[in-house]
C-alpha positions as CSV (number, residue, x, y, z in Angstrom):
1,X,6.9,-26.9,-6.5
2,X,8.3,-25.2,-9.6
3,X,7.4,-21.6,-9.2
4,X,7.4,-18.5,-11.4
5,X,7.3,-15.3,-9.3
6,X,5.7,-12.2,-10.7
7,X,5.9,-8.9,-8.8
8,X,7.3,-5.4,-8.6
9,X,6.6,-3.6,-5.3
10,X,8.2,-4.1,-1.9
11,X,5.1,-6.0,-0.6
12,X,6.4,-9.2,-2.3
13,X,10.0,-9.0,-1.2
14,X,9.7,-11.2,2.0
15,X,7.6,-13.8,0.1
16,X,10.1,-14.0,-2.8
17,X,12.9,-14.7,-0.2
18,X,10.8,-17.4,1.5
19,X,9.9,-19.1,-1.8
20,X,13.5,-19.1,-2.9
21,X,14.4,-21.2,0.2
22,X,11.5,-23.6,0.0
23,X,10.6,-24.1,-3.7
24,X,12.3,-23.9,-7.0
25,X,12.0,-20.5,-8.6
26,X,12.1,-20.9,-12.4
27,X,12.0,-17.2,-13.2
28,X,11.1,-13.8,-11.7
29,X,9.1,-11.4,-13.8
30,X,9.0,-7.8,-12.9
31,X,8.4,-4.4,-14.4
32,X,11.2,-2.6,-16.4
33,X,13.5,-0.2,-14.6
34,X,11.9,3.2,-14.4
35,X,13.2,6.8,-13.8
36,X,12.9,7.8,-10.2
37,X,13.9,10.6,-7.8
38,X,14.7,14.2,-8.5
39,X,17.4,13.2,-10.9
40,X,15.1,10.7,-12.7
41,X,17.8,8.0,-12.4
42,X,16.9,4.7,-14.0
43,X,16.0,2.6,-11.0
44,X,15.3,-1.2,-10.8
45,X,12.1,-2.4,-9.0
46,X,12.6,-3.8,-5.4
47,X,11.8,-7.3,-6.6
48,X,14.6,-7.2,-9.2
49,X,17.2,-6.2,-6.6
50,X,16.3,-9.1,-4.4
51,X,16.0,-11.6,-7.3
52,X,19.5,-10.7,-8.4
53,X,20.8,-11.0,-4.8
54,X,19.3,-14.5,-4.7
55,X,20.8,-15.4,-8.1
56,X,17.5,-15.9,-9.7
57,X,16.8,-15.4,-13.5
58,X,15.0,-12.0,-13.9
59,X,12.9,-10.9,-16.9
60,X,11.5,-7.4,-17.4
61,X,9.1,-7.4,-20.4
62,X,7.0,-4.3,-21.0
63,X,4.0,-6.6,-21.4
64,X,4.1,-10.0,-19.7
65,X,1.3,-11.3,-21.8
66,X,3.6,-11.3,-24.8
67,X,5.7,-13.9,-23.0
68,X,3.1,-16.7,-23.0
69,X,5.0,-19.0,-25.3
70,X,8.3,-18.6,-23.3
71,X,6.5,-19.1,-19.9
72,X,4.9,-22.2,-21.2
73,X,8.3,-23.7,-22.0
74,X,9.3,-23.2,-18.3
75,X,6.4,-25.6,-17.2
76,X,5.6,-23.9,-13.9
77,X,3.4,-25.7,-11.3
78,X,2.2,-22.4,-10.1
79,X,2.7,-18.7,-10.7
80,X,2.7,-16.4,-7.6
81,X,1.8,-12.8,-8.3
82,X,2.2,-10.0,-5.7
83,X,1.8,-6.3,-6.5
84,X,2.9,-6.6,-10.1
85,X,1.0,-3.8,-11.9
86,X,-0.2,-5.6,-15.0
87,X,-3.2,-7.9,-15.8
88,X,-2.5,-11.5,-16.8
89,X,-4.2,-12.8,-19.9
90,X,-6.4,-15.9,-19.9
91,X,-3.8,-17.8,-22.0
92,X,-1.2,-17.0,-19.3
93,X,-3.5,-17.9,-16.4
94,X,-4.2,-21.3,-17.9
95,X,-0.5,-22.4,-18.0
96,X,0.3,-23.5,-14.5
97,X,-1.1,-26.8,-13.0
98,X,-2.2,-25.1,-9.8
99,X,-3.1,-21.8,-11.4
100,X,-1.9,-18.2,-10.8
101,X,-2.0,-17.3,-7.1
102,X,-2.2,-13.7,-6.0
103,X,-1.4,-12.2,-2.6
104,X,-3.6,-9.1,-2.1
105,X,-3.3,-6.7,0.9
106,X,-7.0,-6.7,2.0
107,X,-9.7,-9.0,3.1
108,X,-11.3,-9.6,-0.3
109,X,-13.9,-8.8,-1.6
110,X,-13.2,-5.5,0.3
111,X,-10.7,-3.1,-1.2
112,X,-10.1,-4.6,-4.6
113,X,-7.6,-2.5,-6.6
114,X,-4.3,-0.7,-6.5
115,X,-4.2,0.9,-3.0
116,X,-5.9,-1.3,-0.5
117,X,-3.6,-0.5,2.4
118,X,-4.0,3.3,2.0
119,X,-7.8,3.2,1.6
120,X,-8.3,1.0,4.6
121,X,-6.7,3.6,6.8
122,X,-8.2,6.6,5.1
123,X,-11.7,5.1,5.6
124,X,-11.0,4.5,9.3
125,X,-11.1,0.7,9.2
126,X,-10.1,-1.1,12.4
127,X,-9.1,-4.3,10.6
128,X,-7.6,-5.4,7.3
129,X,-5.5,-8.4,6.2
130,X,-4.2,-10.6,3.5
131,X,-5.9,-12.8,0.9
132,X,-4.5,-15.4,-1.4
133,X,-6.8,-16.1,-4.3
134,X,-6.9,-17.6,-7.8
135,X,-6.4,-15.0,-10.4
136,X,-9.0,-14.7,-13.2
137,X,-9.5,-12.0,-15.9
138,X,-11.4,-9.7,-13.6
139,X,-9.6,-7.4,-11.1
140,X,-9.1,-9.1,-7.7
141,X,-12.3,-11.1,-8.2
142,X,-11.1,-14.7,-8.2
143,X,-11.9,-17.5,-5.8
144,X,-10.4,-17.1,-2.3
145,X,-7.9,-19.6,-0.9
146,X,-6.7,-18.3,2.5
147,X,-7.0,-15.1,4.5
148,X,-5.2,-13.6,7.5
149,X,-6.8,-10.8,9.6
150,X,-4.7,-7.9,10.9
151,X,-5.9,-5.2,13.3
152,X,-5.2,-1.5,12.4
153,X,-4.2,0.7,15.3
154,X,-4.4,4.5,15.6
155,X,-0.6,4.5,15.4
156,X,-0.5,2.7,12.0
157,X,0.4,4.6,8.8
158,X,0.2,3.2,5.3
159,X,3.9,2.5,5.7
160,X,3.8,0.6,8.9
161,X,0.8,-1.4,7.9
162,X,2.4,-2.3,4.6
163,X,5.4,-3.7,6.5
164,X,3.2,-5.7,8.9
165,X,1.3,-7.2,5.9
166,X,4.5,-7.9,3.9
167,X,6.0,-9.8,6.9
168,X,2.9,-12.0,7.1
169,X,2.9,-12.8,3.4
170,X,5.4,-15.6,3.3
171,X,3.5,-17.8,5.8
172,X,0.2,-17.3,4.0
173,X,1.6,-18.0,0.6
174,X,3.5,-21.1,1.7
175,X,0.5,-22.5,3.4
176,X,-1.5,-21.8,0.3
177,X,0.9,-23.7,-1.9
178,X,1.1,-26.6,0.5
179,X,-2.7,-26.8,0.6
180,X,-3.0,-26.8,-3.2
181,X,-0.3,-29.4,-3.6
182,X,-1.9,-31.7,-1.0
183,X,-5.4,-31.1,-2.4
184,X,-6.7,-29.9,1.0
185,X,-7.4,-26.4,0.0
186,X,-10.8,-25.7,-1.6
187,X,-11.2,-22.3,-3.3
188,X,-14.4,-20.4,-2.4
189,X,-16.1,-17.8,-4.5
190,X,-16.1,-14.2,-3.4
191,X,-19.4,-12.5,-2.5
192,X,-19.3,-9.8,-5.3
193,X,-22.2,-7.9,-3.7
194,X,-19.8,-7.0,-0.8
195,X,-17.0,-5.7,-3.1
196,X,-15.5,-2.3,-2.4
197,X,-12.7,-0.7,-4.3
198,X,-9.3,0.9,-3.7
199,X,-8.3,3.0,-6.7
200,X,-4.9,4.4,-7.3
201,X,-4.0,7.3,-5.0
202,X,-4.0,10.7,-6.8
203,X,-2.0,13.6,-5.5
204,X,-5.1,15.8,-5.3
205,X,-6.6,13.4,-2.7
206,X,-3.9,14.7,-0.2
207,X,-5.1,18.3,0.0
208,X,-6.6,18.9,3.4
209,X,-10.1,20.3,3.7
210,X,-10.1,21.7,7.2
211,X,-13.9,21.8,7.2
212,X,-13.9,18.0,7.5
213,X,-14.0,16.4,11.0
214,X,-10.6,16.1,12.7
215,X,-10.9,12.3,12.8
216,X,-11.3,12.1,9.0
217,X,-8.3,14.3,8.4
218,X,-6.3,12.3,11.0
219,X,-7.0,9.1,9.0
220,X,-6.2,10.8,5.7
221,X,-2.8,11.9,7.0
222,X,-2.0,8.3,8.2
223,X,-3.3,6.7,5.0
224,X,-1.0,8.9,2.8
225,X,2.1,8.5,5.0
226,X,4.8,8.1,3.6
227,X,3.6,8.6,0.1
228,X,2.3,10.8,-1.5
229,X,1.7,12.6,1.8
230,X,-1.3,14.8,2.9
231,X,-0.8,18.5,2.6
232,X,-2.1,22.0,3.3
233,X,-0.7,25.4,2.6
234,X,1.3,27.7,5.0
235,X,2.0,31.3,3.7
236,X,1.4,30.2,0.1
237,X,3.8,27.2,0.3
238,X,2.8,23.5,0.5
239,X,3.1,22.0,3.9
240,X,3.1,18.2,4.1
241,X,1.6,16.6,7.2
242,X,2.8,13.2,8.4
243,X,1.6,12.8,12.0
244,X,-1.2,14.3,14.1
245,X,-3.5,13.8,17.0
246,X,-7.2,14.5,17.4
247,X,-8.0,17.1,20.1
248,X,-11.5,17.8,21.4
249,X,-12.7,21.3,20.6
250,X,-15.9,23.3,20.7
251,X,-14.3,26.6,19.6
252,X,-16.4,28.7,17.3
253,X,-13.7,29.8,14.8
254,X,-13.2,29.1,11.1
255,X,-11.7,25.7,10.2
256,X,-8.0,25.9,9.4
257,X,-7.3,28.5,12.1
258,X,-4.6,27.8,14.7
259,X,-6.4,27.6,18.1
260,X,-3.4,27.1,20.3
261,X,0.2,25.8,20.4
262,X,1.0,22.8,22.5
263,X,4.3,21.3,23.5
264,X,4.0,19.1,20.4
265,X,2.9,21.5,17.8
266,X,0.1,23.8,16.5
267,X,-3.5,22.8,17.1
268,X,-5.8,23.5,14.1
269,X,-9.6,23.9,14.3
270,X,-11.5,21.5,12.0
271,X,-15.1,21.2,11.1
272,X,-15.5,19.0,14.2
273,X,-12.9,19.0,16.9
274,X,-9.3,20.0,16.2
275,X,-6.0,18.5,15.1
276,X,-2.6,18.8,16.7
277,X,0.2,18.6,14.1
278,X,3.1,16.6,15.4
279,X,5.2,16.0,12.3
280,X,5.3,18.2,9.2
281,X,7.5,19.0,6.2
282,X,7.6,22.6,4.8
283,X,8.3,23.0,1.1
284,X,12.0,22.3,0.3
285,X,12.8,21.2,3.9
286,X,13.3,18.0,5.8
287,X,10.6,16.5,8.0
288,X,10.4,18.1,11.4
289,X,8.4,18.0,14.6
290,X,5.4,20.2,15.0
291,X,7.2,22.1,17.7
292,X,10.2,22.7,15.5
293,X,7.9,24.0,12.8
294,X,6.3,26.5,15.3
295,X,9.7,27.7,16.4
296,X,11.3,27.8,13.0
297,X,8.5,29.5,11.2
298,X,7.2,31.8,14.0
299,X,3.8,30.3,13.9
300,X,1.2,32.3,15.8
301,X,-2.2,31.6,17.3
302,X,-5.0,32.9,15.0
303,X,-3.0,32.3,11.8
304,X,-4.7,30.2,9.1
305,X,-3.6,27.0,7.2
306,X,-5.0,26.1,3.8
């Protein structure tokens, strides 16, 4: 097939590589370079770096919907969209013969929106997956083509689950294109009554409320690892939390108080049970083990976080 690839984030990188070896990529559209890091250095999107490495033509319009006339001249059979960050107009969606195919990191109709991986973990889901579907003018609401289920383990973070899903993307997208080309794949409507949403993650979501159950805090920490990171406060400074473990506790102390110190790190009382902090990052410092934090900051039993 003649394919236009539209994407920005790392989720689409493995699929772009696979498509470049199996189909003809007419063009790659991605977001413009943006300032990033402490120095606000102008940084290209991950998709642009890979496209250039593969020798593919790259376009970075501020608004892809202004490029309808140009895209029409390319005569794509299909447009593949993965984590792009802009809505495609009806005029653009109507251009390709087989439509615009989106790869979304959830089992639609669950977790429509910008952050499906993070919210699945934050909400304690035991399973997620990938969906290919036909884009329409509504957010993640088009007819489903194929789905792949993926279990979520207690060890998964948003980062590790992202990488698992990204690695499965090429197979699902290639099978989707093959099914469309052969006419063996029949789109099925989503059950919109079952839709749930995964809005963009705001920094304020990461602040720990120690009155919550330890399991809920555990899931929040995993779901915000590596970015933007869950956090609490230690001696007036922000302390980011990256890994933890739920510990049974029936202690009658205030949530946020350090109950004890294990070989792995401090154990903090929560609204229900307690949480052992095994990887943290004090303000202005590198990530460190919970034990190194205890030793380096002279953490004492009875002190409070938050």
